[in-house]
Gaussian input, Z-matrix of N, CA and C with variables (Angstrom, degrees):
# hf/3-21g

backbone

0 1
 N
 C     1     B1
 C     2     B2     1     A1
 N     3     B3     2     A2     1     D1
 C     4     B4     3     A3     2     D2
 C     5     B5     4     A4     3     D3
 N     6     B6     5     A5     4     D4
 C     7     B7     6     A6     5     D5
 C     8     B8     7     A7     6     D6
 N     9     B9     8     A8     7     D7
 C    10    B10     9     A9     8     D8
 C    11    B11    10    A10     9     D9
 N    12    B12    11    A11    10    D10
 C    13    B13    12    A12    11    D11
 C    14    B14    13    A13    12    D12
 N    15    B15    14    A14    13    D13
 C    16    B16    15    A15    14    D14
 C    17    B17    16    A16    15    D15
 N    18    B18    17    A17    16    D16
 C    19    B19    18    A18    17    D17
 C    20    B20    19    A19    18    D18
 N    21    B21    20    A20    19    D19
 C    22    B22    21    A21    20    D20
 C    23    B23    22    A22    21    D21
 N    24    B24    23    A23    22    D22
 C    25    B25    24    A24    23    D23
 C    26    B26    25    A25    24    D24
 N    27    B27    26    A26    25    D25
 C    28    B28    27    A27    26    D26
 C    29    B29    28    A28    27    D27
 N    30    B30    29    A29    28    D28
 C    31    B31    30    A30    29    D29
 C    32    B32    31    A31    30    D30
 N    33    B33    32    A32    31    D31
 C    34    B34    33    A33    32    D32
 C    35    B35    34    A34    33    D33
 N    36    B36    35    A35    34    D34
 C    37    B37    36    A36    35    D35
 C    38    B38    37    A37    36    D36
 N    39    B39    38    A38    37    D37
 C    40    B40    39    A39    38    D38
 C    41    B41    40    A40    39    D39
 N    42    B42    41    A41    40    D40
 C    43    B43    42    A42    41    D41
 C    44    B44    43    A43    42    D42
 N    45    B45    44    A44    43    D43
 C    46    B46    45    A45    44    D44
 C    47    B47    46    A46    45    D45
 N    48    B48    47    A47    46    D46
 C    49    B49    48    A48    47    D47
 C    50    B50    49    A49    48    D48
 N    51    B51    50    A50    49    D49
 C    52    B52    51    A51    50    D50
 C    53    B53    52    A52    51    D51
 N    54    B54    53    A53    52    D52
 C    55    B55    54    A54    53    D53
 C    56    B56    55    A55    54    D54
 N    57    B57    56    A56    55    D55
 C    58    B58    57    A57    56    D56
 C    59    B59    58    A58    57    D57
 N    60    B60    59    A59    58    D58
 C    61    B61    60    A60    59    D59
 C    62    B62    61    A61    60    D60
 N    63    B63    62    A62    61    D61
 C    64    B64    63    A63    62    D62
 C    65    B65    64    A64    63    D63
 N    66    B66    65    A65    64    D64
 C    67    B67    66    A66    65    D65
 C    68    B68    67    A67    66    D66
 N    69    B69    68    A68    67    D67
 C    70    B70    69    A69    68    D68
 C    71    B71    70    A70    69    D69
 N    72    B72    71    A71    70    D70
 C    73    B73    72    A72    71    D71
 C    74    B74    73    A73    72    D72
 N    75    B75    74    A74    73    D73
 C    76    B76    75    A75    74    D74
 C    77    B77    76    A76    75    D75
 N    78    B78    77    A77    76    D76
 C    79    B79    78    A78    77    D77
 C    80    B80    79    A79    78    D78
 N    81    B81    80    A80    79    D79
 C    82    B82    81    A81    80    D80
 C    83    B83    82    A82    81    D81
 N    84    B84    83    A83    82    D82
 C    85    B85    84    A84    83    D83
 C    86    B86    85    A85    84    D84
 N    87    B87    86    A86    85    D85
 C    88    B88    87    A87    86    D86
 C    89    B89    88    A88    87    D87
 N    90    B90    89    A89    88    D88
 C    91    B91    90    A90    89    D89
 C    92    B92    91    A91    90    D90
 N    93    B93    92    A92    91    D91
 C    94    B94    93    A93    92    D92
 C    95    B95    94    A94    93    D93
 N    96    B96    95    A95    94    D94
 C    97    B97    96    A96    95    D95
 C    98    B98    97    A97    96    D96
 N    99    B99    98    A98    97    D97
 C   100   B100    99    A99    98    D98
 C   101   B101   100   A100    99    D99
 N   102   B102   101   A101   100   D100
 C   103   B103   102   A102   101   D101
 C   104   B104   103   A103   102   D102
 N   105   B105   104   A104   103   D103
 C   106   B106   105   A105   104   D104
 C   107   B107   106   A106   105   D105
 N   108   B108   107   A107   106   D106
 C   109   B109   108   A108   107   D107
 C   110   B110   109   A109   108   D108
 N   111   B111   110   A110   109   D109
 C   112   B112   111   A111   110   D110
 C   113   B113   112   A112   111   D111
 N   114   B114   113   A113   112   D112
 C   115   B115   114   A114   113   D113
 C   116   B116   115   A115   114   D114
 N   117   B117   116   A116   115   D115
 C   118   B118   117   A117   116   D116
 C   119   B119   118   A118   117   D117
 N   120   B120   119   A119   118   D118
 C   121   B121   120   A120   119   D119
 C   122   B122   121   A121   120   D120
 N   123   B123   122   A122   121   D121
 C   124   B124   123   A123   122   D122
 C   125   B125   124   A124   123   D123
 N   126   B126   125   A125   124   D124
 C   127   B127   126   A126   125   D125
 C   128   B128   127   A127   126   D126
 N   129   B129   128   A128   127   D127
 C   130   B130   129   A129   128   D128
 C   131   B131   130   A130   129   D129
 N   132   B132   131   A131   130   D130
 C   133   B133   132   A132   131   D131
 C   134   B134   133   A133   132   D132
 N   135   B135   134   A134   133   D133
 C   136   B136   135   A135   134   D134
 C   137   B137   136   A136   135   D135
 N   138   B138   137   A137   136   D136
 C   139   B139   138   A138   137   D137
 C   140   B140   139   A139   138   D138
 N   141   B141   140   A140   139   D139
 C   142   B142   141   A141   140   D140
 C   143   B143   142   A142   141   D141
 N   144   B144   143   A143   142   D142
 C   145   B145   144   A144   143   D143
 C   146   B146   145   A145   144   D144
 N   147   B147   146   A146   145   D145
 C   148   B148   147   A147   146   D146
 C   149   B149   148   A148   147   D147
 N   150   B150   149   A149   148   D148
 C   151   B151   150   A150   149   D149
 C   152   B152   151   A151   150   D150
 N   153   B153   152   A152   151   D151
 C   154   B154   153   A153   152   D152
 C   155   B155   154   A154   153   D153
 N   156   B156   155   A155   154   D154
 C   157   B157   156   A156   155   D155
 C   158   B158   157   A157   156   D156
 N   159   B159   158   A158   157   D157
 C   160   B160   159   A159   158   D158
 C   161   B161   160   A160   159   D159
 N   162   B162   161   A161   160   D160
 C   163   B163   162   A162   161   D161
 C   164   B164   163   A163   162   D162
 N   165   B165   164   A164   163   D163
 C   166   B166   165   A165   164   D164
 C   167   B167   166   A166   165   D165
 N   168   B168   167   A167   166   D166
 C   169   B169   168   A168   167   D167
 C   170   B170   169   A169   168   D168
 N   171   B171   170   A170   169   D169
 C   172   B172   171   A171   170   D170
 C   173   B173   172   A172   171   D171
 N   174   B174   173   A173   172   D172
 C   175   B175   174   A174   173   D173
 C   176   B176   175   A175   174   D174
 N   177   B177   176   A176   175   D175
 C   178   B178   177   A177   176   D176
 C   179   B179   178   A178   177   D177
 N   180   B180   179   A179   178   D178
 C   181   B181   180   A180   179   D179
 C   182   B182   181   A181   180   D180
 N   183   B183   182   A182   181   D181
 C   184   B184   183   A183   182   D182
 C   185   B185   184   A184   183   D183
 N   186   B186   185   A185   184   D184
 C   187   B187   186   A186   185   D185
 C   188   B188   187   A187   186   D186
 N   189   B189   188   A188   187   D187
 C   190   B190   189   A189   188   D188
 C   191   B191   190   A190   189   D189
 N   192   B192   191   A191   190   D190
 C   193   B193   192   A192   191   D191
 C   194   B194   193   A193   192   D192
 N   195   B195   194   A194   193   D193
 C   196   B196   195   A195   194   D194
 C   197   B197   196   A196   195   D195
 N   198   B198   197   A197   196   D196
 C   199   B199   198   A198   197   D197
 C   200   B200   199   A199   198   D198
 N   201   B201   200   A200   199   D199
 C   202   B202   201   A201   200   D200
 C   203   B203   202   A202   201   D201
 N   204   B204   203   A203   202   D202
 C   205   B205   204   A204   203   D203
 C   206   B206   205   A205   204   D204

   B1=1.4554
   B2=1.5422
   B3=1.2969
   B4=1.4306
   B5=1.5389
   B6=1.3076
   B7=1.4532
   B8=1.5313
   B9=1.3112
   B10=1.4640
   B11=1.5118
   B12=1.3121
   B13=1.4662
   B14=1.5392
   B15=1.3410
   B16=1.4663
   B17=1.5051
   B18=1.3619
   B19=1.4746
   B20=1.5047
   B21=1.3171
   B22=1.4686
   B23=1.5233
   B24=1.3081
   B25=1.4761
   B26=1.4888
   B27=1.3531
   B28=1.4401
   B29=1.5379
   B30=1.3361
   B31=1.4528
   B32=1.5248
   B33=1.3241
   B34=1.4606
   B35=1.5264
   B36=1.3321
   B37=1.4509
   B38=1.5072
   B39=1.3260
   B40=1.4449
   B41=1.5256
   B42=1.3370
   B43=1.4856
   B44=1.5387
   B45=1.3198
   B46=1.4553
   B47=1.5251
   B48=1.3193
   B49=1.4822
   B50=1.5232
   B51=1.3217
   B52=1.4624
   B53=1.5236
   B54=1.3242
   B55=1.4350
   B56=1.5077
   B57=1.3339
   B58=1.4715
   B59=1.5233
   B60=1.3193
   B61=1.4681
   B62=1.5166
   B63=1.3193
   B64=1.4721
   B65=1.5201
   B66=1.3097
   B67=1.4592
   B68=1.5187
   B69=1.3066
   B70=1.4531
   B71=1.5320
   B72=1.3272
   B73=1.4743
   B74=1.5119
   B75=1.3412
   B76=1.4771
   B77=1.5211
   B78=1.3379
   B79=1.4788
   B80=1.5318
   B81=1.3253
   B82=1.4600
   B83=1.5528
   B84=1.3121
   B85=1.4837
   B86=1.5218
   B87=1.3252
   B88=1.4568
   B89=1.5298
   B90=1.3436
   B91=1.4763
   B92=1.5099
   B93=1.3262
   B94=1.4466
   B95=1.5112
   B96=1.3161
   B97=1.4700
   B98=1.5050
   B99=1.2841
   B100=1.4698
   B101=1.5312
   B102=1.3391
   B103=1.4680
   B104=1.5365
   B105=1.3465
   B106=1.4784
   B107=1.5280
   B108=1.3020
   B109=1.4679
   B110=1.5025
   B111=1.3407
   B112=1.4704
   B113=1.5151
   B114=1.3279
   B115=1.4531
   B116=1.5360
   B117=1.3140
   B118=1.4767
   B119=1.5149
   B120=1.3189
   B121=1.4587
   B122=1.5160
   B123=1.3358
   B124=1.4594
   B125=1.5213
   B126=1.3256
   B127=1.4885
   B128=1.5402
   B129=1.3175
   B130=1.4675
   B131=1.4959
   B132=1.3216
   B133=1.4580
   B134=1.5494
   B135=1.3427
   B136=1.4511
   B137=1.5150
   B138=1.3358
   B139=1.4794
   B140=1.5256
   B141=1.3270
   B142=1.4461
   B143=1.5041
   B144=1.3280
   B145=1.4426
   B146=1.5262
   B147=1.3433
   B148=1.4896
   B149=1.5132
   B150=1.3324
   B151=1.4516
   B152=1.5142
   B153=1.3296
   B154=1.4585
   B155=1.5397
   B156=1.3189
   B157=1.4653
   B158=1.5105
   B159=1.3131
   B160=1.4868
   B161=1.5325
   B162=1.2929
   B163=1.4774
   B164=1.5093
   B165=1.3226
   B166=1.4767
   B167=1.5062
   B168=1.3423
   B169=1.4698
   B170=1.5356
   B171=1.3068
   B172=1.4472
   B173=1.5198
   B174=1.3361
   B175=1.4570
   B176=1.5149
   B177=1.2886
   B178=1.4694
   B179=1.5423
   B180=1.3146
   B181=1.4470
   B182=1.5348
   B183=1.3247
   B184=1.4401
   B185=1.5305
   B186=1.3303
   B187=1.4707
   B188=1.5181
   B189=1.3176
   B190=1.4905
   B191=1.5040
   B192=1.3246
   B193=1.4701
   B194=1.5002
   B195=1.3676
   B196=1.4569
   B197=1.5064
   B198=1.3307
   B199=1.4499
   B200=1.5312
   B201=1.3281
   B202=1.4680
   B203=1.5087
   B204=1.3405
   B205=1.4666
   B206=1.5199
   A1=107.88
   A2=115.01
   A3=121.45
   A4=111.29
   A5=117.71
   A6=123.55
   A7=106.82
   A8=117.19
   A9=122.37
   A10=111.12
   A11=116.10
   A12=121.24
   A13=109.03
   A14=117.16
   A15=118.92
   A16=116.00
   A17=116.94
   A18=118.53
   A19=110.81
   A20=114.34
   A21=122.65
   A22=110.24
   A23=116.86
   A24=120.15
   A25=111.31
   A26=114.16
   A27=121.61
   A28=108.06
   A29=115.56
   A30=120.28
   A31=108.25
   A32=117.39
   A33=121.93
   A34=109.50
   A35=117.34
   A36=121.33
   A37=111.48
   A38=114.66
   A39=122.25
   A40=105.57
   A41=115.49
   A42=120.28
   A43=113.89
   A44=118.09
   A45=121.06
   A46=110.29
   A47=114.14
   A48=119.97
   A49=108.41
   A50=116.65
   A51=120.19
   A52=110.60
   A53=116.45
   A54=122.06
   A55=115.08
   A56=117.77
   A57=121.19
   A58=110.12
   A59=115.43
   A60=121.63
   A61=108.39
   A62=118.03
   A63=123.21
   A64=109.64
   A65=113.84
   A66=120.97
   A67=108.51
   A68=115.83
   A69=120.43
   A70=109.56
   A71=116.35
   A72=126.14
   A73=114.79
   A74=118.40
   A75=119.85
   A76=107.90
   A77=118.77
   A78=120.51
   A79=110.20
   A80=116.43
   A81=121.19
   A82=112.82
   A83=115.05
   A84=120.07
   A85=108.29
   A86=115.22
   A87=121.03
   A88=108.79
   A89=116.15
   A90=123.49
   A91=107.73
   A92=116.80
   A93=122.18
   A94=108.23
   A95=116.53
   A96=122.31
   A97=108.06
   A98=117.40
   A99=124.18
   A100=111.32
   A101=116.72
   A102=125.22
   A103=112.97
   A104=116.02
   A105=120.12
   A106=109.18
   A107=115.95
   A108=119.87
   A109=108.56
   A110=115.45
   A111=121.63
   A112=110.65
   A113=116.51
   A114=117.21
   A115=111.95
   A116=115.66
   A117=121.04
   A118=105.60
   A119=118.04
   A120=121.17
   A121=112.17
   A122=115.25
   A123=121.50
   A124=108.42
   A125=117.40
   A126=120.58
   A127=111.57
   A128=117.71
   A129=121.69
   A130=109.45
   A131=116.67
   A132=123.04
   A133=107.99
   A134=116.53
   A135=118.87
   A136=111.66
   A137=113.16
   A138=121.16
   A139=108.24
   A140=117.17
   A141=120.84
   A142=109.35
   A143=118.77
   A144=123.75
   A145=112.38
   A146=116.25
   A147=118.36
   A148=107.61
   A149=117.20
   A150=123.01
   A151=107.35
   A152=116.99
   A153=122.32
   A154=115.87
   A155=117.30
   A156=121.51
   A157=111.87
   A158=114.66
   A159=121.21
   A160=107.53
   A161=117.02
   A162=121.69
   A163=109.67
   A164=114.24
   A165=120.45
   A166=114.35
   A167=116.74
   A168=119.46
   A169=111.82
   A170=116.18
   A171=121.62
   A172=107.48
   A173=116.10
   A174=120.74
   A175=111.46
   A176=116.95
   A177=122.24
   A178=108.44
   A179=113.74
   A180=119.42
   A181=110.05
   A182=116.19
   A183=124.51
   A184=115.32
   A185=117.31
   A186=119.69
   A187=108.08
   A188=117.15
   A189=121.14
   A190=106.95
   A191=116.40
   A192=122.03
   A193=112.49
   A194=115.05
   A195=120.79
   A196=109.78
   A197=114.93
   A198=121.72
   A199=107.75
   A200=115.79
   A201=122.12
   A202=107.37
   A203=115.77
   A204=120.36
   A205=109.35
   D1=138.30
   D2=-179.64
   D3=-81.53
   D4=140.52
   D5=173.89
   D6=-103.71
   D7=119.62
   D8=-177.19
   D9=-123.90
   D10=170.72
   D11=175.46
   D12=-114.58
   D13=151.65
   D14=-176.86
   D15=-86.29
   D16=-8.46
   D17=-175.64
   D18=-152.28
   D19=170.72
   D20=175.92
   D21=-68.27
   D22=138.83
   D23=177.57
   D24=-178.57
   D25=-163.68
   D26=-178.34
   D27=-127.42
   D28=137.00
   D29=177.85
   D30=-76.61
   D31=121.49
   D32=-179.37
   D33=-86.65
   D34=-42.96
   D35=174.84
   D36=-156.63
   D37=157.19
   D38=175.97
   D39=-116.97
   D40=121.80
   D41=-172.57
   D42=-91.59
   D43=-4.37
   D44=-177.43
   D45=-130.69
   D46=166.21
   D47=175.08
   D48=-136.43
   D49=170.00
   D50=178.84
   D51=-52.73
   D52=135.46
   D53=177.53
   D54=92.21
   D55=-11.73
   D56=178.44
   D57=-69.71
   D58=142.04
   D59=174.56
   D60=-91.58
   D61=134.60
   D62=179.30
   D63=-129.87
   D64=154.56
   D65=173.93
   D66=-108.03
   D67=156.08
   D68=177.70
   D69=-53.22
   D70=134.08
   D71=-179.44
   D72=74.71
   D73=7.58
   D74=171.73
   D75=-69.12
   D76=139.20
   D77=173.79
   D78=-68.32
   D79=127.70
   D80=-179.41
   D81=-114.04
   D82=-18.05
   D83=179.84
   D84=-163.11
   D85=168.46
   D86=175.21
   D87=-126.04
   D88=130.43
   D89=-178.68
   D90=-109.73
   D91=132.76
   D92=170.95
   D93=-101.21
   D94=119.84
   D95=179.61
   D96=-146.16
   D97=140.25
   D98=179.06
   D99=50.73
   D100=41.07
   D101=177.44
   D102=64.90
   D103=19.92
   D104=176.14
   D105=-126.38
   D106=150.42
   D107=174.57
   D108=-101.40
   D109=131.30
   D110=-178.96
   D111=-126.66
   D112=135.70
   D113=176.43
   D114=-72.39
   D115=143.28
   D116=170.57
   D117=-104.13
   D118=125.57
   D119=-174.20
   D120=-111.16
   D121=155.40
   D122=178.56
   D123=-67.87
   D124=129.23
   D125=-179.88
   D126=-78.54
   D127=-10.88
   D128=-176.58
   D129=-156.22
   D130=163.94
   D131=173.60
   D132=-82.22
   D133=138.35
   D134=178.52
   D135=168.85
   D136=-157.55
   D137=-178.11
   D138=-118.35
   D139=135.38
   D140=177.64
   D141=-70.49
   D142=119.07
   D143=-177.16
   D144=-98.25
   D145=-30.02
   D146=-174.16
   D147=-155.93
   D148=128.28
   D149=174.66
   D150=-111.23
   D151=122.08
   D152=-175.00
   D153=-101.37
   D154=-4.79
   D155=-177.49
   D156=-130.59
   D157=165.83
   D158=174.49
   D159=-139.78
   D160=165.63
   D161=178.12
   D162=-54.12
   D163=134.51
   D164=179.63
   D165=98.99
   D166=-15.74
   D167=-179.41
   D168=-69.64
   D169=136.98
   D170=172.44
   D171=-86.24
   D172=136.89
   D173=-179.09
   D174=-129.81
   D175=156.78
   D176=175.41
   D177=-112.87
   D178=168.86
   D179=179.88
   D180=-54.48
   D181=136.75
   D182=178.74
   D183=69.54
   D184=13.19
   D185=171.41
   D186=-62.95
   D187=135.93
   D188=178.56
   D189=-83.83
   D190=108.83
   D191=-179.72
   D192=-76.88
   D193=-39.59
   D194=-177.84
   D195=-162.95
   D196=167.20
   D197=178.63
   D198=-119.97
   D199=130.57
   D200=177.09
   D201=-117.63
   D202=129.82
   D203=178.92
   D204=-116.60

């Protein structure tokens, strides 16, 4: 399952790496948008297969941050 963001912003940090196990609603990254920091949470329980961003990356709405299987 793809992990996406709902709006334009900047990735402040990525809390997981490839191979990490996550549970649904675990924070996996932090997005800064509109001068606020918002957690990005795992949409499902699984294993992180691919991380596409790093801290400091600018992202747009629906950018795929990572893939969880």
